[in-house]
Each structure stands twice: as structure tokens, then as C-alpha cells.
C-alpha positions as CSV (number, residue, x, y, z in Angstrom):
1,M,13.6,-54.4,-24.1
2,A,14.8,-55.8,-20.6
3,D,17.4,-52.6,-20.2
4,V,18.7,-50.3,-22.5
5,R,22.4,-50.3,-23.7
6,L,23.2,-46.7,-23.4
7,G,26.4,-45.7,-24.8
8,I,28.6,-43.0,-23.2
9,I,30.0,-39.7,-25.8
10,G,32.7,-38.4,-23.3
11,L,34.6,-40.5,-20.4
12,G,35.2,-36.9,-18.6
13,A,33.8,-36.2,-14.8
14,E,30.1,-36.1,-15.9
15,G,30.3,-39.1,-18.7
16,G,32.7,-40.8,-15.7
17,M,30.0,-40.6,-12.9
18,Y,27.2,-42.1,-15.3
19,A,29.0,-45.4,-16.1
20,N,29.8,-45.7,-12.4
21,F,25.9,-45.8,-11.1
22,I,25.3,-48.1,-14.0
23,A,28.1,-50.1,-13.6
24,E,27.2,-50.6,-9.5
25,G,23.9,-51.1,-10.5
26,K,22.0,-48.6,-9.2
27,V,20.1,-47.4,-12.5
28,Q,17.1,-49.7,-13.0
29,N,16.7,-51.0,-16.7
30,M,20.1,-49.6,-17.6
31,V,23.7,-50.9,-18.5
32,I,26.9,-49.2,-20.4
33,G,26.6,-50.4,-24.1
34,A,29.7,-49.2,-25.3
35,I,31.6,-46.2,-24.0
36,C,33.4,-43.5,-26.6
37,D,36.4,-40.7,-26.0
38,N,39.0,-39.5,-28.2
39,D,41.5,-39.2,-25.7
40,P,43.7,-42.2,-25.9
41,A,44.4,-42.6,-22.0
42,K,40.6,-42.9,-21.6
43,K,40.5,-46.4,-23.2
44,Q,43.1,-47.7,-21.0
45,V,40.6,-46.9,-18.2
46,A,37.7,-47.4,-19.5
47,E,39.2,-51.0,-19.6
48,E,40.6,-51.0,-16.3
49,K,37.5,-49.8,-14.7
50,Y,34.5,-51.2,-16.5
51,P,36.2,-54.5,-18.2
52,G,34.2,-56.3,-21.5
53,V,32.3,-52.7,-22.7
54,P,33.6,-51.8,-26.1
55,F,35.6,-48.7,-26.1
56,Y,35.5,-46.3,-29.7
57,D,37.6,-43.4,-30.2
58,N,35.0,-42.0,-33.3
59,Y,31.4,-41.8,-32.0
60,I,30.0,-42.2,-35.3
61,D,31.6,-45.7,-35.0
62,M,30.0,-46.3,-31.7
63,L,26.5,-45.1,-33.4
64,E,26.8,-47.6,-36.2
65,S,28.2,-50.4,-34.1
66,G,24.6,-52.2,-32.5
67,D,26.7,-51.7,-29.1
68,V,24.1,-49.6,-28.1
69,D,19.9,-48.3,-27.9
70,A,20.7,-44.8,-26.6
71,V,23.2,-42.7,-25.7
72,V,24.3,-39.7,-23.3
73,T,26.1,-36.5,-24.7
74,T,29.0,-36.0,-21.9
75,V,30.6,-33.5,-25.0
76,P,31.5,-29.4,-24.7
77,H,28.1,-27.6,-25.3
78,Y,28.7,-26.7,-29.0
79,L,28.8,-30.8,-29.8
80,H,25.4,-31.8,-28.0
81,P,23.1,-31.1,-30.9
82,E,24.8,-32.7,-33.4
83,M,25.7,-35.7,-31.3
84,G,22.0,-35.9,-31.1
85,I,21.4,-35.9,-34.7
86,E,23.6,-38.1,-35.2
87,A,22.1,-40.6,-32.9
88,L,18.4,-39.9,-34.0
89,K,19.8,-40.4,-37.5
90,R,20.5,-43.9,-36.6
91,N,17.1,-44.8,-34.7
92,L,19.1,-44.4,-31.1
93,H,17.3,-42.5,-28.3
94,A,19.2,-39.7,-27.1
95,L,19.9,-37.7,-24.0
96,V,21.6,-34.7,-24.5
97,E,23.6,-33.2,-21.8
98,K,22.6,-29.3,-20.7
99,P,22.8,-27.3,-21.9
100,A,21.1,-28.4,-25.3
101,G,23.4,-26.3,-26.9
102,V,25.0,-22.8,-27.1
103,Y,22.7,-20.6,-29.5
104,T,19.1,-21.3,-30.2
105,K,19.7,-22.0,-33.9
106,Q,21.3,-24.9,-33.5
107,V,19.3,-26.1,-30.8
108,K,16.4,-25.9,-33.1
109,E,18.0,-27.7,-36.0
110,L,18.4,-30.8,-32.9
111,N,14.5,-30.6,-31.8
112,D,13.2,-30.0,-35.5
113,F,14.9,-33.0,-36.5
114,A,13.9,-35.4,-33.2
115,A,10.1,-34.1,-34.1
116,T,10.7,-36.5,-37.8
117,K,11.3,-39.4,-35.1
118,P,8.3,-39.2,-32.5
119,K,9.2,-42.5,-31.9
120,L,12.6,-42.4,-30.4
121,K,13.0,-41.1,-26.9
122,F,14.5,-37.4,-27.2
123,A,15.3,-36.0,-23.6
124,I,17.7,-33.5,-21.9
125,F,19.9,-33.9,-18.3
126,F,18.1,-31.8,-16.6
127,N,18.8,-34.0,-13.5
128,Q,17.3,-30.5,-11.3
129,R,13.7,-31.5,-12.7
130,T,13.9,-35.1,-10.5
131,N,14.5,-32.2,-7.4
132,P,12.0,-33.1,-5.3
133,L,12.3,-29.7,-3.2
134,Y,11.5,-28.3,-7.0
135,K,8.7,-30.9,-8.0
136,K,7.4,-29.4,-5.1
137,V,8.0,-25.9,-6.2
138,K,6.3,-26.2,-9.4
139,E,3.3,-27.9,-8.0
140,L,2.5,-25.1,-5.8
141,I,2.5,-22.4,-8.3
142,D,0.6,-25.2,-11.1
143,N,-2.2,-25.7,-8.4
144,G,-2.6,-21.4,-7.4
145,E,-1.2,-21.6,-4.1
146,I,0.1,-18.2,-4.0
147,G,-2.6,-17.1,-6.8
148,N,-1.0,-15.2,-9.7
149,I,2.4,-15.0,-9.7
150,R,3.7,-10.9,-9.7
151,S,7.7,-11.5,-8.6
152,T,10.3,-13.8,-8.8
153,N,13.5,-13.3,-7.2
154,W,16.6,-15.8,-7.5
155,I,20.4,-15.0,-5.9
156,I,22.1,-18.1,-7.1
157,T,26.0,-16.7,-5.9
158,T,26.9,-20.7,-5.0
159,W,29.1,-21.4,-8.0
160,W,33.0,-20.5,-6.3
161,R,35.5,-20.9,-9.0
162,P,38.7,-20.4,-8.5
163,Q,41.3,-19.1,-11.4
164,G,42.9,-22.5,-11.3
165,Y,39.6,-24.1,-12.7
166,Y,39.3,-22.2,-15.5
167,N,43.2,-22.9,-16.4
168,Q,42.6,-26.6,-15.9
169,S,41.4,-26.8,-19.9
170,E,42.2,-24.4,-23.1
171,W,38.4,-24.6,-24.2
172,R,36.6,-23.5,-20.5
173,A,35.2,-20.4,-20.6
174,T,35.7,-19.6,-24.2
175,W,33.3,-18.0,-26.8
176,G,34.8,-20.3,-29.8
177,G,35.3,-23.6,-27.1
178,E,32.9,-23.4,-24.3
179,G,30.0,-20.9,-25.7
180,G,30.3,-18.7,-22.7
181,G,30.5,-18.6,-18.9
182,V,28.6,-19.5,-15.9
183,L,24.9,-18.8,-17.9
184,V,26.2,-22.0,-19.9
185,N,28.4,-23.8,-18.0
186,Q,26.9,-23.4,-13.9
187,A,23.6,-21.9,-14.2
188,P,21.8,-23.5,-17.1
189,H,19.9,-26.0,-14.2
190,Q,18.7,-23.1,-12.6
191,I,17.7,-21.2,-15.8
192,D,15.5,-24.1,-16.6
193,L,14.0,-24.3,-13.5
194,L,12.9,-20.7,-13.6
195,Q,11.1,-20.8,-16.7
196,W,9.9,-24.9,-15.9
197,I,8.1,-23.5,-12.7
198,C,7.3,-19.4,-13.3
199,G,7.2,-19.4,-17.4
200,M,9.4,-17.4,-19.7
201,P,9.7,-13.6,-19.6
202,K,8.9,-12.1,-22.7
203,K,11.8,-9.1,-22.5
204,V,14.9,-9.5,-20.7
205,Y,17.7,-6.7,-19.8
206,A,21.0,-7.7,-18.4
207,K,24.2,-6.5,-17.2
208,L,26.9,-9.1,-17.3
209,N,30.6,-8.1,-16.1
210,F,33.2,-10.2,-18.3
211,G,36.2,-11.4,-17.1
212,Y,35.4,-9.0,-13.7
213,Q,36.8,-11.5,-10.8
214,R,38.6,-13.8,-13.2
215,D,41.0,-14.0,-15.9
216,I,38.7,-15.0,-18.5
217,V,37.0,-13.3,-21.8
218,V,33.3,-14.9,-20.7
219,E,31.0,-13.8,-18.3
220,D,31.6,-14.2,-14.4
221,D,29.4,-12.3,-13.1
222,V,25.3,-11.8,-14.1
223,T,22.4,-10.0,-12.8
224,A,19.2,-9.7,-14.9
225,V,15.4,-8.3,-15.0
226,F,12.9,-9.9,-16.8
227,D,9.0,-8.9,-18.0
228,Y,7.1,-11.6,-17.8
229,G,4.6,-9.4,-20.2
230,N,1.5,-9.4,-17.6
231,G,3.1,-6.7,-15.2
232,A,5.2,-9.2,-13.2
233,T,8.7,-9.0,-12.9
234,G,11.8,-10.8,-11.9
235,V,15.2,-10.6,-11.2
236,F,18.0,-13.5,-11.7
237,V,21.7,-12.8,-10.1
238,T,24.4,-14.9,-10.8
239,K,28.3,-15.4,-10.4
240,T,31.4,-17.5,-10.1
241,H,33.3,-15.1,-7.7
242,D,31.5,-15.3,-4.3
243,V,33.0,-17.9,-2.2
244,V,30.7,-17.2,0.4
245,G,27.7,-17.5,-1.9
246,T,23.6,-17.3,-1.4
247,D,21.2,-20.1,-3.0
248,R,18.0,-18.1,-2.4
249,L,14.6,-18.2,-4.9
250,E,11.4,-16.1,-3.9
251,I,8.5,-16.7,-5.9
252,H,5.7,-13.8,-4.8
253,G,2.0,-14.1,-5.7
254,D,-1.6,-12.7,-4.7
255,K,-2.2,-15.2,-2.5
256,G,1.2,-15.4,-1.1
257,K,5.0,-16.1,-1.3
258,I,7.2,-19.2,-1.5
259,V,10.9,-18.8,-0.6
260,V,13.8,-21.4,-1.0
261,D,16.8,-21.3,1.0
262,D,20.1,-23.4,-0.2
263,S,18.0,-25.9,-2.0
264,K,17.2,-27.5,1.3
265,K,14.3,-25.4,2.7
266,I,10.6,-24.3,1.1
267,T,8.6,-21.2,2.7
268,I,4.8,-21.3,2.2
269,K,2.8,-18.5,3.6
270,R,0.0,-18.6,2.4
271,L,-2.7,-15.0,3.1
272,N,-6.3,-15.8,4.1
273,K,-7.8,-13.0,2.1
274,P,-6.2,-12.3,-1.3
275,E,-3.7,-9.0,-1.7
276,N,-6.1,-7.0,-3.5
277,E,-9.3,-8.1,-1.4
278,M,-7.1,-6.7,1.8
279,S,-6.0,-3.6,0.2
280,A,-9.8,-2.9,-1.0
281,T,-11.5,-3.9,2.6
282,M,-8.5,-2.4,5.5
283,S,-8.8,0.2,6.7
284,M,-5.8,2.3,7.9
285,Q,-6.3,1.1,11.8
286,D,-6.6,-1.9,10.8
287,V,-3.1,-1.9,8.8
288,M,-1.4,-0.2,12.1
289,S,-3.0,-3.0,14.2
290,I,-0.9,-5.6,12.3
291,F,2.5,-3.6,11.6
292,M,2.6,-1.4,14.8
293,G,2.6,-4.3,17.6
294,G,-0.3,-6.5,16.5
295,G,2.0,-9.0,13.9
296,Q,1.3,-10.5,10.9
297,G,0.2,-13.9,12.2
298,D,-3.6,-13.1,11.5
299,I,-3.2,-12.4,7.8
300,F,-1.5,-15.7,6.9
301,T,0.0,-19.1,7.6
302,E,2.9,-20.9,7.2
303,E,4.4,-23.7,6.5
304,V,7.9,-24.9,5.9
305,I,9.5,-28.6,4.2
306,E,12.6,-29.4,4.7
307,F,14.1,-32.0,2.2
308,E,17.5,-33.5,2.3
309,S,19.1,-34.6,-1.4
310,V,21.3,-37.8,-1.9
311,W,24.2,-36.9,-3.8
312,G,24.1,-38.7,-6.8
313,G,20.1,-39.5,-6.7
314,Q,19.0,-36.7,-8.7
315,H,21.1,-38.0,-11.8
316,I,20.1,-41.6,-11.4
317,A,16.8,-40.4,-11.3
318,V,17.3,-38.6,-14.9
319,L,18.6,-42.1,-16.4
320,E,15.9,-44.0,-14.9
321,D,13.6,-41.6,-16.6
322,F,14.8,-42.3,-19.5
323,A,15.2,-45.5,-19.6
324,S,11.9,-46.2,-18.3
325,A,10.7,-44.2,-21.3
326,I,12.3,-46.4,-23.8
327,V,11.2,-49.5,-21.9
328,N,8.1,-48.8,-20.1
329,G,6.5,-45.4,-22.9
330,T,6.4,-43.4,-19.7
331,P,6.3,-39.7,-20.1
332,L,9.4,-37.8,-19.6
333,L,9.8,-35.5,-16.9
334,A,12.7,-32.9,-19.5
335,P,11.6,-33.9,-23.1
336,G,14.6,-32.8,-25.0
337,S,12.7,-30.1,-26.8
338,D,12.4,-28.4,-23.6
339,G,16.5,-27.8,-23.6
340,I,15.8,-24.6,-26.4
341,N,14.0,-22.3,-23.5
342,G,17.0,-22.6,-21.6
343,V,19.1,-21.8,-24.0
344,R,17.0,-18.6,-25.7
345,L,16.9,-17.2,-21.9
346,A,20.7,-17.4,-21.3
347,N,20.9,-16.1,-25.4
348,A,18.8,-13.5,-24.4
349,M,21.0,-12.4,-21.3
350,H,24.0,-11.9,-23.6
351,L,22.4,-10.4,-26.4
352,S,21.1,-7.9,-23.9
353,S,24.6,-7.0,-22.2
354,W,26.3,-6.6,-25.7
355,L,23.7,-4.2,-26.7
356,G,23.1,-2.8,-23.7
357,K,19.6,-2.4,-24.3
358,E,16.1,-4.6,-23.3
359,I,15.8,-7.8,-25.9
360,D,12.6,-9.0,-26.9
361,V,12.1,-12.7,-26.1
362,P,12.7,-14.6,-28.9
363,F,14.7,-12.3,-30.3
364,D,16.5,-12.0,-33.7
365,E,18.5,-15.2,-33.8
366,D,20.6,-14.2,-36.6
367,L,21.9,-10.9,-34.6
368,F,22.7,-13.1,-32.0
369,L,25.1,-15.3,-34.0
370,E,26.5,-12.4,-35.3
371,E,27.7,-11.0,-31.8
372,L,28.6,-14.5,-30.7
373,N,30.7,-15.0,-34.1
374,K,32.4,-11.3,-33.3
375,R,33.8,-12.8,-29.7
376,I,34.5,-16.1,-31.2
377,A,37.0,-14.4,-34.0
378,E,38.3,-11.8,-31.3
379,E,39.7,-15.4,-29.6
380,G,41.3,-16.2,-32.6
381,K,41.2,-19.4,-31.4
382,Y,38.0,-21.4,-33.1
383,P,36.3,-21.2,-36.0
384,V,33.2,-19.2,-36.3
385,R,29.4,-20.9,-35.9
386,K,26.6,-21.0,-38.7
């Protein structure tokens, strides 16, 4: 196969962006095979921007057309697992947008079915995994540069969204249409990165505010505490009402710490001796000389690495990674099966807040769905989920 013919399901903001990248020749080994959208107005848009590309208003028709080798699902979150399964059923490769779904039970169905099709490529659109900065952070952690992790802290509040953002679509910021707020819409990339780099916590306690500063029913303000099961802890804070937001990740280990500011700069402080060894061997006189005038320069080294990000580059990298896996058999940076981890972590935060208690991870998936369906039913706009 020279080029992967990609079927784009949903010609909205994301689908349109991917179509443009491919049409402009920016994605190696990939062409637009077909476009699908159930909005009649999108057909004219597609004909004008992508002449000659087949257009469908029913995605099953597109899957069975013979026009595509693979699909990307740029549609509302609840549809990702269903469409991924339908594509794989027809022996088409599937690139599922984030999040992989709204709740783990439906994502597990997708993962289980994908496992029956090992020859097909199943990926998830975690473009931040292609970000050189976060690839570097993962490399540092995996190589033990700061030793065993003791704590994590990510404040990611650069998601400011005005009320008009939520008013633009009826399904947005609803339990039945979108499946939640900032945890399922804006923050899934950071949730994925946190577990990809630092591992999954064993317990979660979260305080979520629903419609705190916006006229919505879902969460717009989140503070969560993680217990990694070995004494290490984490804090995750995200919200959509901070107009001057913060993006700062700190990972502390027994041999140093890593700080990421604004997803642009990594500061690595490596201890010359592990903290436990320092504690066991230093006298109080040694300590006072460091913290009362002597400075800390003798106990650690510092390295600063700055990164520049080209807009769209990470999205293109995911598409190229997917195409290369199909054409050349290269391993996927973000296998689709990984998508359940971020969904599980977001579900745990929701469930903890709904029940007002700490939640084990993994948790009772039937209980989560029951609580979610209570909120869908209260909205009265969408059917409950199974």
C-alpha cells in the first residue's frame, strides 16, 4: 500500500483540520479517501474544498464503499467506540479521537473487539504523545533520572471557555450529549500524559464543581488527589473559568525533580546524592550551611530545556504515525487500547465527587454507569446508556 486512504467521519473543526493537512500534502503516506457528515451543508463545503473526494451522509455506507482503508472518528464522544468497532468489523484500520469513549464499559467493548483483529491498526488521537517535550519527560522518568516518583502535581487551567462556547451547540456540556465537561473535553490529553508518564493511581479522591462559573450542568472546576499505592501522591487541578490560566507540571523523585512550565520548558534538578542518603548522612550544621546562606548549588545540578511547538505539527505527527503503522508496520506511539486508562481516571474523578468518597481504581463500572444515567435522565434530553 503506497498511501492510506483515510475516511474522515465528521467534517467539523477537527475533521476539517485533518482534511486540510492531508489535502495540502503535509501527511506522508496518506490521502483523503472519503468524507462523511450527516449535516447536508457539509457536502457543499467538501465539494468546494476537496473536489473529487467521495462524500457520504451515512458512515456505514462509507465504510462499505471500498473508498477507504482506514477511518478517523471526529464525532461526539459517545460515538467513538461504536464507530471504531464498525470500522474494524469491516477490516478497516481505526484511529479514534480522544477520549476513547465516555465510560470504561463502552471503551472495553471497543478494546476487546480490536483484540480480535490483531492485523488491523487501532490507534487513538493522543497528539501530545508526539510532543517532543513530553516525550522527553517520559524518557527522563523511564530512565530513572529523578529516581522513584514521590509526588506529582499538575495545574492545567489554561482552558478558559466563555459562556458563548457552551451555548454554540445543544449537546455541548451535557451528560447525555458530551458525557461531562472539562474532564472529557479539554483535559483528556493531560490525563493521558499523566498516567503515560507517571503510571495509574490506585485510589482517587476528587472535588468537582458542576456549573460553578458557567451555566452548565457538568464540571467546570476539578481538584483531585491521587494515591499511587506506594506512598506516592498526586494532585490534578483543571478548570475552564480561569482567564489567566496556569500550565505547570511538577514530578518529584528521590533523586531530584522535573518541572514543566507552559508546556514549553523543562527544568530538571538532579540531586548529587539521593535524598534518603542526604538525610542519613548530613548533620544539622551541614543543613544550616545550605539553607542559611550557603545555597543549594552543591546538592544538585540544573538543566533547562526549551521547546518550540509548530501549530498542527503534533496532529500531523499522529496521522503520520498511524499511516506508517499501516504501510510500514511500525509500532504505534498511542495504541488504541491505551485510551481506556484516561477514561478510567476521568470516570474515577467523576464517581468520587458524585459519591463524596475516595474511589479505588479500577472501580465498579456498573455503579459508574448507574450514576451517569441518573444525570442523563435528570437532563431529559438524551436516552440513558447501556
